[in-house]
VOGURO-829820 format. One record per residue: z, x, y of N, C-alpha, C in turn. Coordinates in steps of 0.2 Angstrom, whole numbers, padded with zeros to 4 digits, always signed. Layout:
ZXYZXYZXY;...
This chain:
+0107-0002+0022+0104-0004+0015+0096-0004+0015;+0093-0001+0010+0086-0001+0010+0083-0008+0008;+0077-0010+0011+0074-0016+0009+0068-0014+0004;+0067-0018-0002+0062-0017-0006+0058-0023-0007;+0055-0026-0001+0051-0032-0001+0044-0031+0000;+0042-0025+0000+0035-0024+0001+0031-0023-0006;+0028-0027-0008+0026-0028-0015+0019-0027-0016;+0017-0022-0021+0011-0021-0024+0005-0019-0018;+0004-0012-0018-0001-0010-0013-0008-0010-0016;-0013-0011-0011-0020-0010-0013-0023-0005-0008;-0024+0001-0010-0028+0006-0005-0035+0007-0008;-0040+0009-0002-0046+0010-0004-0046+0017-0008;-0050+0016-0014-0050+0023-0018-0057+0026-0017;-0056+0033-0015-0062+0036-0012-0065+0040-0018;-0071+0038-0020-0074+0042-0025-0082+0044-0022;-0083+0040-0017-0090+0041-0014-0090+0040-0007;-0096+0041-0004-0097+0040+0004-0096+0033+0006;-0096+0029+0001-0095+0021+0003-0088+0020+0006;-0084+0023+0004-0076+0022+0006-0076+0027+0012;-0070+0026+0015-0068+0030+0022-0068+0037+0020;-0071+0042+0024-0072+0048+0023-0069+0052+0029;-0068+0058+0029-0065+0062+0034-0069+0062+0040;-0076+0061+0039-0080+0061+0045-0079+0055+0049;-0078+0050+0046-0076+0043+0050-0070+0044+0054;-0064+0047+0051-0058+0048+0055-0059+0054+0060;-0063+0058+0059-0064+0064+0063-0067+0061+0069;-0072+0057+0069-0076+0054+0075-0071+0050+0079;-0067+0045+0075-0063+0041+0079-0057+0045+0082;-0055+0050+0079-0050+0054+0082-0052+0057+0088;-0058+0059+0088-0061+0063+0094-0062+0058+0100;-0063+0052+0098-0064+0047+0103-0057+0045+0106;-0052+0045+0102-0045+0044+0105-0043+0049+0109;-0044+0055+0106-0042+0061+0111-0046+0061+0117;-0052+0060+0118-0055+0059+0124-0053+0054+0128;-0052+0048+0125-0050+0043+0129-0043+0043+0132;-0038+0046+0128-0032+0047+0130-0031+0053+0136;-0035+0058+0135-0035+0064+0140-0038+0061+0147;-0042+0057+0146-0046+0055+0153-0042+0048+0156;-0037+0046+0152-0034+0040+0154-0038+0034+0153;-0043+0034+0149-0047+0028+0148-0044+0024+0142;-0038+0021+0143-0035+0018+0137-0039+0011+0135;-0042+0008+0140-0046+0002+0138-0052+0004+0133;-0055+0010+0134-0060+0013+0130-0057+0014+0123;-0051+0015+0122-0048+0016+0116-0046+0009+0113;-0044+0004+0117-0043-0002+0115-0050-0006+0112;-0055-0004+0115-0062-0006+0113-0064-0004+0106;-0060+0001+0103-0061+0004+0097-0058+0000+0091;-0054-0004+0093-0049-0008+0088-0054-0014+0085;-0052-0015+0079-0055-0020+0075-0053-0027+0078;-0057-0032+0077-0055-0039+0079-0049-0042+0077;-0047-0040+0071-0041-0042+0069-0035-0038+0072;-0036-0032+0074-0030-0028+0077-0030-0031+0084;-0035-0032+0087-0035-0035+0094-0031-0042+0094;-0033-0046+0089-0029-0052+0089-0021-0051+0089;-0019-0046+0086-0012-0045+0085-0009-0041+0091;-0013-0038+0095-0011-0033+0100-0015-0035+0107;-0012-0038+0111-0016-0040+0118-0018-0033+0121;-0023-0033+0125-0025-0027+0128-0020-0024+0133;-0017-0029+0137-0012-0026+0142-0006-0023+0138;-0004-0025+0133+0002-0022+0129-0001-0015+0126;-0007-0015+0124-0010-0009+0120-0011-0004+0126;-0014-0005+0131-0015+0000+0137-0009+0002+0140;-0004-0003+0141+0003-0001+0144+0006+0004+0139;+0006+0003+0133+0010+0007+0129+0007+0014+0129;+0000+0015+0129-0003+0022+0130-0001+0025+0136;-0002+0021+0142+0000+0023+0148+0007+0026+0149;+0012+0022+0145+0019+0025+0144+0019+0032+0141;+0015+0034+0138+0015+0040+0134+0011+0046+0139;+0009+0045+0144+0006+0049+0148+0010+0056+0150;+0016+0055+0150+0021+0061+0151+0020+0066+0146;+0017+0064+0141+0017+0070+0136+0011+0075+0137;+0007+0073+0142+0002+0077+0145-0005+0076+0140;-0009+0080+0140-0016+0079+0136-0014+0082+0129;-0019+0079+0125-0018+0081+0118-0022+0087+0117;-0019+0092+0114-0022+0099+0113-0025+0100+0106;-0021+0096+0101-0023+0098+0094-0021+0093+0090;-0025+0091+0084-0024+0086+0080-0024+0090+0073;-0019+0089+0069-0020+0092+0062-0018+0087+0056;-0022+0086+0052-0021+0081+0046-0015+0083+0042;-0010+0079+0041-0004+0080+0037-0004+0077+0031;-0005+0071+0030-0005+0067+0024-0008+0060+0025;-0009+0057+0019-0011+0050+0019-0005+0045+0016;-0003+0041+0020+0003+0037+0018+0003+0030+0020;+0005+0025+0016+0005+0019+0017-0001+0016+0021;-0007+0018+0018-0014+0016+0021-0016+0019+0027;-0012+0024+0030-0013+0028+0036-0015+0035+0035;-0019+0038+0039-0019+0045+0039-0015+0048+0045;-0010+0052+0043-0005+0055+0048-0008+0062+0051;-0008+0062+0057-0009+0068+0060-0004+0071+0065;-0002+0077+0064+0002+0081+0068-0002+0082+0075;+0000+0078+0080-0003+0078+0087+0000+0082+0092;-0002+0087+0094+0001+0092+0099-0002+0090+0106;+0003+0088+0110+0002+0087+0118+0004+0093+0122;+0003+0092+0128+0005+0098+0133+0012+0099+0133;+0016+0093+0132+0022+0092+0133+0027+0090+0127;+0024+0090+0121+0027+0088+0115+0023+0087+0109;+0026+0085+0103+0022+0084+0098+0024+0078+0095;+0019+0074+0092+0020+0067+0090+0016+0067+0083;+0018+0062+0079+0014+0060+0073+0010+0054+0075;+0003+0055+0074-0002+0049+0075-0004+0046+0068;-0003+0040+0067-0004+0036+0062-0011+0032+0063;-0016+0033+0059-0022+0031+0060-0025+0028+0054;-0027+0021+0054-0031+0018+0049-0038+0015+0052;-0043+0016+0048-0050+0014+0050-0053+0009+0045;-0057+0005+0047-0060+0000+0042-0067+0003+0041;-0071-0001+0037-0077+0002+0035-0083+0002+0040;-0081-0001+0046-0085-0001+0052-0083+0004+0057;-0079+0009+0055-0077+0014+0059-0073+0011+0065;-0070+0005+0064-0065+0003+0069-0058+0005+0068;-0054+0004+0072-0047+0006+0071-0043+0000+0069;-0040-0001+0063-0037-0006+0060-0030-0005+0061;-0027+0001+0062-0020+0002+0063-0019+0009+0067;-0014+0009+0072-0013+0014+0075-0005+0015+0077;-0003+0021+0077+0004+0021+0079+0006+0028+0081;+0010+0029+0086+0013+0036+0088+0020+0036+0086;+0023+0041+0083+0030+0042+0081+0032+0049+0082;+0038+0050+0083+0041+0057+0085+0039+0061+0078;+0037+0067+0079+0035+0071+0074+0041+0075+0070;+0042+0074+0064+0047+0077+0060+0044+0081+0055;+0044+0088+0055+0041+0092+0050+0045+0090+0043;+0040+0090+0038+0042+0088+0032+0045+0094+0028;+0051+0092+0025+0054+0098+0021+0050+0098+0015;+0048+0104+0013+0044+0105+0007+0048+0108+0001;+0045+0107-0005+0049+0109-0011+0048+0116-0011;+0054+0119-0013+0053+0127-0013+0054+0129-0020;+0055+0125-0025+0056+0127-0032+0051+0123-0036;+0047+0126-0041+0042+0122-0045+0045+0116-0049;+0041+0111-0049+0043+0105-0053+0042+0106-0061;+0046+0104-0065+0045+0105-0072+0039+0102-0074;+0036+0105-0079+0029+0102-0081+0028+0105-0088;+0024+0102-0092+0021+0105-0099+0014+0107-0098;+0011+0106-0092+0004+0107-0091+0003+0115-0091;-0001+0117-0096-0002+0124-0097-0006+0127-0093;-0010+0123-0089-0015+0126-0083-0020+0131-0086;-0023+0129-0091-0028+0135-0094-0035+0132-0094;-0036+0125-0094-0043+0123-0093-0044+0121-0086;-0051+0120-0084-0052+0117-0078-0049+0110-0077;-0049+0106-0082-0045+0099-0081-0038+0100-0080;-0034+0105-0084-0027+0106-0083-0026+0108-0075;-0030+0112-0073-0029+0115-0066-0031+0109-0061;-0036+0105-0062-0037+0100-0057-0031+0095-0057;-0029+0093-0063-0023+0089-0063-0017+0092-0060;-0016+0098-0061-0010+0102-0058-0010+0102-0051;-0016+0103-0048-0017+0103-0041-0015+0097-0037;-0018+0092-0041-0017+0084-0038-0010+0083-0038;-0006+0084-0044+0000+0082-0045+0005+0086-0040;+0004+0093-0040+0007+0097-0036+0008+0095-0028;+0002+0092-0026+0001+0090-0019+0006+0083-0019;+0007+0079-0024+0011+0074-0024+0018+0076-0024;+0020+0081-0027+0027+0083-0027+0029+0087-0021;+0024+0089-0016+0026+0092-0011+0031+0088-0007;+0031+0081-0008+0035+0077-0005+0041+0077-0009;+0047+0079-0006+0053+0080-0010+0056+0073-0012;+0054+0067-0010+0056+0061-0012+0053+0059-0019;+0048+0062-0021+0044+0060-0027+0048+0064-0033;+0049+0060-0038+0054+0062-0044+0049+0064-0050;+0046+0059-0053+0043+0061-0059+0036+0058-0060;+0032+0060-0064+0025+0058-0065+0023+0059-0072;+0018+0055-0075+0015+0056-0081+0008+0055-0079;+0003+0059-0082-0004+0057-0081-0008+0058-0088;-0012+0053-0089-0016+0054-0095-0024+0054-0093;-0027+0058-0096-0035+0058-0095-0039+0057-0102;-0043+0052-0101-0047+0051-0107-0054+0054-0105;-0056+0058-0110-0063+0062-0109-0066+0064-0116;-0072+0062-0117-0075+0064-0123-0072+0063-0129;-0069+0056-0129-0066+0053-0135-0059+0056-0136;-0056+0061-0132-0050+0064-0133-0045+0062-0127;-0039+0062-0128-0034+0060-0123-0029+0066-0121;-0029+0068-0115-0024+0074-0113-0019+0071-0109;-0013+0073-0111-0006+0070-0107-0004+0076-0103;+0000+0074-0097+0003+0079-0093+0009+0076-0091;+0015+0079-0091+0021+0077-0088+0024+0081-0083;+0027+0078-0078+0030+0082-0073+0037+0079-0071;+0041+0083-0068+0047+0081-0065+0052+0078-0069;+0056+0073-0067+0061+0070-0070+0061+0063-0071;+0064+0060-0076+0065+0052-0077+0071+0050-0072;+0076+0054-0071+0081+0052-0066+0083+0058-0063;+0084+0058-0056+0086+0064-0052+0091+0068-0056;+0090+0074-0055+0095+0079-0058+0097+0079-0065;+0093+0075-0069+0095+0074-0076+0092+0080-0080;+0087+0083-0077+0083+0088-0081+0079+0086-0087;+0079+0079-0087+0074+0076-0093+0067+0074-0090;+0062+0078-0093+0055+0077-0091+0053+0070-0094;+0049+0066-0090+0046+0060-0093+0042+0062-0099;+0042+0058-0104+0039+0059-0110+0033+0053-0112;+0029+0053-0117+0025+0048-0118+0028+0041-0119;+0035+0041-0121+0039+0035-0122+0042+0033-0116;+0042+0036-0111+0045+0034-0105+0042+0028-0102;+0046+0023-0100+0044+0016-0098+0044+0016-0090;+0039+0014-0087+0038+0013-0080+0036+0006-0078;+0038+0004-0072+0035-0002-0069+0028-0001-0067;+0023-0005-0069+0017-0004-0067+0014-0008-0062;+0018-0012-0059+0017-0016-0053+0010-0020-0054;+0006-0019-0049+0000-0024-0048-0006-0022-0054;-0005-0017-0057-0010-0016-0063-0009-0022-0067;-0003-0025-0067-0002-0032-0071-0007-0037-0070;-0010-0037-0064-0015-0042-0062-0021-0041-0067;-0023-0035-0069-0028-0035-0074-0027-0037-0081;-0021-0038-0083-0019-0040-0089-0019-0048-0088;-0017-0051-0082-0018-0058-0080-0025-0060-0080;-0030-0055-0077-0037-0057-0077-0039-0058-0084;-0038-0054-0089-0039-0054-0096-0037-0060-0099;-0031-0062-0098-0028-0068-0100-0032-0074-0098;-0034-0073-0091-0038-0079-0089-0045-0080-0092;-0048-0074-0093-0054-0074-0097-0053-0077-0104;-0048-0075-0107-0047-0078-0113-0046-0086-0113;-0043-0088-0108-0042-0096-0107-0049-0099-0106;-0053-0095-0103-0060-0098-0102-0064-0098-0109;-0063-0093-0112-0066-0092-0119-0064-0098-0123;-0057-0099-0123-0053-0104-0127-0055-0111-0125;-0059-0112-0119-0061-0118-0116-0054-0122-0114;-0049-0118-0112-0043-0122-0109-0045-0124-0102;-0049-0120-0098-0051-0121-0091-0057-0118-0090;-0060-0119-0084-0066-0116-0081-0065-0112-0075;-0068-0106-0074-0067-0103-0068-0068-0106-0062;-0073-0112-0062-0074-0116-0056-0070-0122-0056;-0065-0123-0060-0061-0128-0059-0057-0128-0053;-0056-0134-0050-0051-0134-0044-0044-0134-0046;-0040-0129-0043-0033-0128-0046-0029-0134-0045;-0030-0139-0041-0026-0145-0041-0026-0149-0047;-0031-0147-0051-0031-0151-0058-0025-0149-0062;-0022-0143-0060-0017-0140-0065-0010-0140-0061;-0010-0143-0055-0004-0142-0051-0001-0150-0050;+0005-0150-0047+0008-0157-0046+0004-0160-0040;+0004-0167-0040+0001-0170-0035+0002-0169-0028;+0008-0166-0026+0010-0165-0019+0006-0159-0017;+0003-0155-0021-0001-0149-0019-0008-0151-0017;-0009-0157-0014-0016-0159-0013-0020-0156-0007;-0016-0152-0003-0020-0150+0003-0023-0143+0002;-0025-0141-0004-0027-0135-0005-0035-0134-0005;-0036-0135+0002-0043-0134+0003-0045-0133+0010;-0050-0131+0012-0052-0129+0019-0059-0131+0020;-0061-0134+0025-0068-0136+0027-0071-0140+0021;-0068-0144+0017-0070-0147+0012-0071-0143+0005;-0069-0137+0006-0070-0132+0000-0063-0131-0004;-0062-0133-0010-0056-0132-0013-0055-0125-0016;-0048-0123-0017-0047-0117-0021-0048-0118-0028;-0053-0113-0031-0055-0114-0038-0051-0109-0042;-0050-0109-0048-0047-0105-0052-0049-0097-0052;-0056-0096-0051-0058-0089-0050-0055-0086-0043;-0054-0091-0038-0052-0088-0032-0045-0084-0032;-0041-0087-0037-0034-0085-0038-0034-0078-0041;-0039-0076-0045-0040-0069-0048-0044-0064-0044;-0048-0067-0040-0052-0062-0036-0050-0062-0028;-0044-0064-0026-0041-0064-0020-0045-0067-0014;-0049-0072-0016-0053-0076-0011-0050-0083-0010;-0044-0085-0012-0041-0091-0011-0040-0094-0005;-0039-0089+0000-0036-0091+0007-0028-0091+0007;-0025-0090+0001-0018-0090+0001-0015-0083+0003;-0010-0083+0007-0007-0077+0010-0005-0072+0005;-0004-0066+0006-0002-0060+0002+0005-0063-0002;+0010-0065+0003+0016-0068+0000+0018-0074+0003;+0022-0078+0000+0024-0084+0003+0029-0083+0009;+0029-0087+0013+0032-0086+0020+0040-0088+0019;+0043-0089+0013+0050-0092+0012+0053-0088+0007;+0050-0083+0004+0054-0080-0002+0060-0076+0000;+0060-0074+0006+0066-0070+0008+0072-0075+0011;+0070-0081+0012+0075-0086+0015+0077-0092+0010;+0074-0092+0004+0076-0097-0001+0082-0095-0005;+0086-0100-0008+0092-0099-0011+0092-0093-0016;+0097-0089-0016+0098-0084-0020+0094-0078-0020;+0091-0077-0014+0087-0071-0012+0091-0065-0012;+0089-0059-0015+0092-0053-0016+0087-0048-0014;+0088-0044-0008+0083-0040-0006+0082-0034-0011;+0087-0032-0015+0086-0027-0020+0082-0029-0026;+0081-0036-0027+0077-0039-0033+0074-0045-0030;+0069-0044-0026+0067-0049-0021+0063-0055-0024;+0061-0054-0030+0057-0060-0033+0060-0063-0039;+0066-0061-0041+0069-0064-0047+0071-0071-0046;+0072-0073-0040+0075-0080-0039+0069-0085-0037;+0063-0083-0036+0058-0087-0034+0055-0091-0040;+0056-0097-0041+0054-0101-0046+0047-0104-0046;+0045-0107-0051+0038-0111-0051+0039-0117-0046;+0045-0120-0046+0046-0126-0041+0045-0123-0034;+0048-0117-0033+0047-0115-0026+0040-0113-0024;+0036-0111-0029+0029-0110-0028+0025-0117-0026;+0027-0122-0031+0024-0129-0029+0026-0131-0022;+0033-0131-0020+0034-0133-0014+0031-0129-0008;+0029-0123-0010+0026-0119-0004+0018-0121-0004;+0015-0122-0010+0009-0125-0010+0007-0131-0007;+0013-0136-0007+0012-0143-0005+0012-0142+0003;+0013-0137+0006+0014-0137+0014+0009-0131+0016;+0006-0126+0012+0003-0120+0015-0003-0122+0018;-0006-0119+0024-0012-0120+0026-0016-0113+0025;-0022-0115+0022-0026-0109+0019-0028-0105+0025;-0028-0098+0025-0030-0094+0030-0037-0092+0031;-0041-0094+0025-0048-0093+0026-0052-0099+0021;-0058-0100+0021-0061-0105+0017-0062-0102+0010;-0059-0105+0005-0059-0102-0002-0066-0100-0004;-0066-0093-0007-0072-0091-0009-0076-0087-0004;-0074-0086+0002-0078-0082+0007-0075-0076+0009;-0069-0075+0009-0066-0068+0011-0061-0066+0007;-0061-0060+0005-0056-0057+0000-0050-0054+0005;-0044-0057+0003-0037-0055+0006-0032-0055+0001;-0030-0049-0001-0026-0047-0007-0020-0052-0007;-0019-0056-0013-0014-0061-0013-0010-0061-0019;-0004-0059-0019+0001-0059-0024+0003-0066-0025;+0002-0070-0020+0004-0077-0021-0001-0081-0026;-0007-0079-0025-0012-0082-0029-0012-0080-0036;-0011-0074-0038-0010-0072-0045-0004-0075-0048;+0001-0075-0044+0008-0078-0047+0006-0086-0049;+0002-0089-0044+0001-0096-0046-0004-0096-0052;-0008-0092-0053-0013-0091-0058-0009-0091-0065;-0003-0086-0064+0001-0085-0071+0004-0092-0072;+0007-0096-0067+0010-0102-0069+0005-0107-0072;-0001-0107-0070-0006-0111-0073-0008-0109-0080;-0008-0103-0081-0009-0100-0088-0003-0103-0092;+0003-0102-0090+0008-0104-0094+0008-0112-0096;+0006-0115-0091+0006-0123-0092+0001-0125-0097;-0006-0122-0096-0011-0124-0101-0010-0122-0108;-0007-0117-0109-0005-0114-0116+0002-0117-0118;+0006-0119-0114+0013-0121-0116+0017-0115-0118;+0016-0109-0116+0019-0103-0118+0021-0099-0111;+0026-0094-0112+0027-0090-0106+0022-0085-0105;+0022-0082-0100+0018-0076-0097+0019-0071-0103;+0025-0069-0104+0026-0064-0109+0023-0066-0116;+0024-0071-0118+0021-0073-0125+0014-0073-0124;+0011-0075-0119+0003-0075-0119+0001-0067-0119;+0005-0063-0115+0003-0056-0115+0004-0053-0123;+0009-0055-0126+0010-0052-0133+0004-0055-0137;+0003-0061-0137-0002-0064-0142-0009-0062-0140;-0011-0061-0135-0018-0059-0133-0020-0052-0132;-0015-0048-0130-0016-0041-0128-0011-0036-0131;-0005-0037-0130-0001-0031-0132+0000-0030-0140;+0001-0036-0144+0001-0036-0151-0006-0033-0154;-0012-0037-0152-0017-0035-0155-0019-0027-0154;-0017-0025-0148-0018-0018-0147-0013-0013-0149;-0008-0015-0152-0002-0012-0154+0002-0008-0148;+0002-0012-0143+0006-0009-0137+0013-0011-0138;+0016-0007-0142+0023-0008-0144+0029-0008-0139;+0027-0005-0133+0032-0003-0128+0030-0006-0121;+0026-0011-0121+0024-0015-0115+0028-0022-0115;+0031-0023-0110+0035-0029-0109+0035-0031-0102;+0038-0038-0102+0040-0040-0095+0047-0039-0094;+0051-0041-0100+0058-0039-0100+0059-0034-0105;+0061-0028-0103+0062-0022-0108+0069-0024-0113;+0067-0024-0119+0072-0025-0124+0078-0020-0123;+0084-0022-0125+0090-0017-0125+0088-0010-0129;+0085-0011-0134+0084-0005-0138+0079+0000-0135;+0076-0002-0130+0071+0002-0126+0073+0004-0119;+0079+0001-0117+0082+0003-0111+0083+0011-0109;+0085+0014-0114+0086+0022-0114+0079+0026-0112;+0074+0022-0113+0068+0025-0111+0065+0023-0104;+0069+0018-0101+0066+0016-0095+0068+0020-0089;+0063+0023-0085+0064+0028-0080+0068+0024-0075;+0072+0028-0071+0075+0026-0065+0069+0026-0059;+0069+0021-0055+0064+0021-0049+0068+0024-0043;+0063+0027-0038+0066+0029-0032+0062+0027-0026;+0065+0025-0021+0061+0023-0014+0064+0028-0009;+0059+0032-0006+0061+0037-0001+0067+0041-0003;+0067+0043-0010+0072+0047-0012+0078+0045-0015;+0079+0038-0013+0085+0034-0016+0084+0030-0022;+0089+0030-0027+0087+0026-0033+0087+0019-0031;+0082+0016-0034+0079+0008-0032+0081+0004-0038;+0084-0002-0038+0084-0005-0044+0078-0007-0047;+0078-0008-0054+0072-0011-0057+0072-0018-0055;+0065-0021-0054+0064-0028-0052+0063-0032-0058;+0065-0038-0057+0064-0044-0061+0060-0049-0058;+0053-0049-0060+0048-0053-0055+0048-0061-0057;+0051-0062-0063+0051-0069-0065+0045-0072-0065;+0044-0078-0061+0038-0082-0060+0032-0078-0057;+0034-0072-0054+0029-0068-0050+0026-0062-0055;+0029-0063-0061+0026-0058-0066+0019-0057-0067;+0015-0061-0066+0008-0061-0067+0005-0057-0062;+0009-0056-0056+0006-0052-0051+0008-0045-0051;+0014-0043-0055+0016-0036-0055+0022-0035-0059;+0023-0039-0064+0030-0038-0068+0030-0035-0074;+0024-0031-0076+0024-0028-0083+0027-0021-0083;+0030-0019-0088+0033-0012-0089+0029-0009-0095;+0028-0003-0095+0024+0001-0100+0025+0008-0100;+0023+0011-0106+0023+0019-0106+0015+0021-0106;+0015+0028-0105+0008+0031-0105+0005+0030-0111;+0008+0030-0117+0004+0029-0123+0001+0022-0123;+0005+0017-0122+0002+0010-0122-0004+0009-0117;-0002+0012-0111-0007+0011-0106-0014+0015-0108;-0014+0020-0112-0020+0024-0113-0023+0019-0119;-0019+0015-0123-0023+0011-0127-0026+0005-0124;-0023+0003-0118-0026-0002-0114-0032+0000-0111;-0032+0006-0108-0037+0009-0104-0043+0010-0109;-0042+0013-0115-0048+0014-0120-0051+0007-0122;-0047+0002-0123-0049-0005-0125-0053-0008-0119;-0051-0007-0113-0056-0010-0108-0062-0005-0107;-0061+0001-0108-0068+0006-0107-0073+0004-0112;-0070+0002-0119-0075+0000-0124-0076-0008-0124;-0073-0012-0119-0073-0019-0119-0073-0022-0126;-0067-0020-0128-0065-0021-0135-0065-0029-0138;-0063-0033-0133-0063-0040-0134-0068-0044-0129;-0071-0049-0131-0075-0053-0126-0071-0055-0119;-0064-0056-0120-0061-0057-0114-0060-0051-0109;-0060-0045-0112-0060-0039-0108-0067-0039-0105;-0072-0039-0108-0078-0039-0105-0079-0044-0100;-0077-0050-0101-0078-0055-0095-0074-0054-0089;-0068-0051-0090-0063-0049-0084-0067-0044-0080;-0072-0040-0083-0075-0035-0078-0081-0037-0075;-0083-0044-0077-0089-0046-0073-0087-0048-0065;-0092-0047-0061-0091-0047-0054-0091-0055-0053;-0085-0057-0049-0085-0064-0047-0085-0065-0039;-0085-0058-0036-0085-0059-0028-0088-0052-0026;-0092-0053-0021-0095-0046-0018-0097-0048-0010;-0094-0045-0006-0095-0046+0001-0099-0041+0004;-0102-0037+0000-0105-0031+0002-0101-0024+0003;-0095-0025+0003-0090-0019+0004-0085-0019-0002;-0084-0025-0004-0078-0026-0009-0080-0031-0015;-0080-0028-0021-0082-0032-0026-0076-0032-0031;-0075-0037-0035-0070-0039-0040-0072-0043-0045;-0069-0042-0051-0070-0046-0057-0064-0051-0057;-0062-0051-0063-0055-0055-0063-0049-0050-0064;-0047-0049-0058-0041-0044-0057-0044-0037-0056;-0049-0035-0059-0051-0028-0058-0055-0027-0052;-0054-0021-0048-0059-0019-0043-0064-0016-0046;-0070-0017-0042-0077-0014-0045-0080-0010-0039;-0081-0003-0040-0084+0000-0035-0090+0004-0038;-0096+0004-0035-0102+0008-0037-0100+0016-0034;-0101+0020-0038-0100+0028-0036-0105+0032-0040;-0110+0034-0036-0115+0039-0038-0118+0037-0044;-0121+0032-0045-0125+0029-0050-0121+0026-0056;-0114+0026-0055-0109+0024-0060-0105+0018-0057;-0101+0015-0061-0097+0010-0059-0089+0012-0060;-0085+0012-0054-0078+0013-0055-0075+0007-0056;-0071+0006-0061-0066+0000-0062-0059+0001-0062;-0055-0002-0058-0049+0002-0057-0044-0004-0054;-0037-0002-0054-0032-0005-0050-0026-0001-0049;-0022-0002-0045-0016+0002-0044-0010-0003-0043;-0004-0001-0042+0002-0004-0042+0008-0001-0039;+0012-0005-0037+0019-0003-0034+0024-0008-0034;+0030-0005-0035+0036-0010-0034+0041-0006-0030;+0048-0008-0031+0053-0005-0027+0053+0002-0028;+0053+0005-0034+0054+0012-0035+0048+0015-0040;+0042+0012-0040+0037+0014-0045+0031+0013-0042;+0025+0018-0043+0019+0017-0041+0014+0020-0047;+0008+0017-0047+0004+0018-0053-0003+0017-0051;-0007+0020-0056-0015+0019-0055-0018+0020-0061;-0023+0016-0063-0028+0017-0068-0035+0015-0066;-0039+0019-0069-0047+0018-0067-0051+0021-0072;-0058+0020-0073-0062+0023-0076-0069+0022-0074;-0073+0027-0075-0080+0026-0074-0084+0024-0080;-0087+0018-0079-0090+0015-0085-0095+0018-0089;-0100+0021-0085-0105+0025-0089-0103+0031-0091;-0100+0035-0087-0097+0042-0089-0092+0042-0095;-0089+0035-0096-0084+0035-0101-0078+0040-0100;-0076+0041-0094-0070+0044-0093-0064+0040-0089;-0058+0041-0090-0053+0037-0087-0047+0041-0086;-0042+0038-0082-0036+0041-0080-0031+0035-0079;-0024+0037-0081-0019+0033-0080-0013+0038-0077;-0010+0035-0071-0005+0039-0068+0001+0034-0067;+0007+0036-0070+0013+0032-0068+0018+0037-0066;+0022+0034-0060+0027+0038-0057+0033+0034-0056;+0039+0037-0055+0045+0033-0053+0047+0034-0047;+0042+0034-0042+0043+0035-0035+0039+0029-0031;+0041+0027-0025+0037+0022-0021+0033+0026-0017;+0030+0031-0019+0025+0035-0015+0018+0031-0014;+0018+0027-0009+0011+0023-0008+0005+0028-0008;+0000+0026-0012-0006+0031-0012-0005+0037-0016;+0000+0039-0018+0001+0046-0022-0003+0045-0028;-0002+0040-0032-0006+0039-0039-0013+0039-0038;-0015+0035-0032-0022+0034-0030-0025+0041-0029;-0022+0045-0025-0025+0051-0024-0025+0056-0030;-0020+0056-0034-0020+0059-0041-0026+0057-0045;-0027+0051-0046-0032+0048-0051-0039+0049-0047;-0040+0048-0041-0046+0049-0038-0048+0056-0038;-0044+0061-0038-0045+0068-0038-0048+0069-0045;-0044+0067-0050-0046+0068-0057-0053+0066-0059;-0054+0059-0057-0060+0056-0058-0066+0059-0055;-0065+0061-0048-0070+0065-0045-0072+0072-0049;-0067+0075-0051-0068+0081-0055-0072+0079-0062;-0070+0074-0065-0074+0072-0071-0081+0069-0070;-0082+0067-0064-0089+0065-0062-0094+0070-0062;-0092+0076-0061-0097+0082-0059-0100+0083-0065;
């Protein structure tokens, strides 16, 4: 049985030399090859980041590499794909072929490394259904990016919208359900995953403007008394830390798979506000609040609970009141109504159908469902900063020199412009949205496949094209 517990990806979006580029990986790969071929396994270990070294003792690491010596020397490395945060290389040895998975940080250190048996990917032999006419340069750029996505036979359907020069261009590919022959339409509903965090950031900004709270409030002001330990080195967790991932709270709680009624195929439905409170009463922060950005679904889920408490409304009611109703986003929900269920695409993980997720009290971190029409309304509103809350959500609240973030939105400088973006993923869906602030161009990508990084690469390729 498949597990669907890896929630919401965040990958570095590459639009400029600031992010990891092929040169960094080429240099590191050459050092790995030289070290392996000469038996200098300690030299390779010294390329690891401090965090990686903390997880893998030197003796274990060098022992593992030594156990692969029977493969002989590395004779060739060929880039295959980017997947799950790694670049994957077909690595040919004198006595065999393996897949080398490599991840590097912004210091050109190895943050992830693995060797696996190489299995040649089955490639799609028939074209994917699409309404892309492939006549304009934009059409062709979109088709190139999406075609690469569909080279993976596990990917099922995708819709793309591009906002440019005041116009919107829509592209539809694949199927809403395998073997159905039904292409996704503008009305097809997808799970948007962690893009939901940007909605939560806007709701937080609205609460600030409504004087319901302050970004600099200690979160314990809004939590039960037993949650008193939420500080480190005398620094408390503030409201803004929940939105910008600097709270010191971990990505996920340590008990969501062990608490009562856990279901691996719908892993967050059972996790209640009371469970979050119980967790917060005993958790030890991983870093001093406000000092280090570590992506945390836990933090944003807690923020959603606080927003519900101060307004006396559910997250979905807040969503409707402040965002979806004013923008006339009539097909955007946490709970898809029965009359819209026929438009809800089936999701797929590794080619197998995956159940839709009900995120319940974790909805603020990733529980929204929407279609491409509504997401374009949302994108355009953010591009225009149509409300004071949207404008406030785009204001930088943390910057450590490499990562900047507002309230939910990630912020990156790119060639004299600013990229404002987020992506998302659930058990069977992945998504991306982003725009260049000054250029006033943007993109939305929604897919019904758990292809981590796929929508990022599509969106990034299109924005790079629009940047020219």
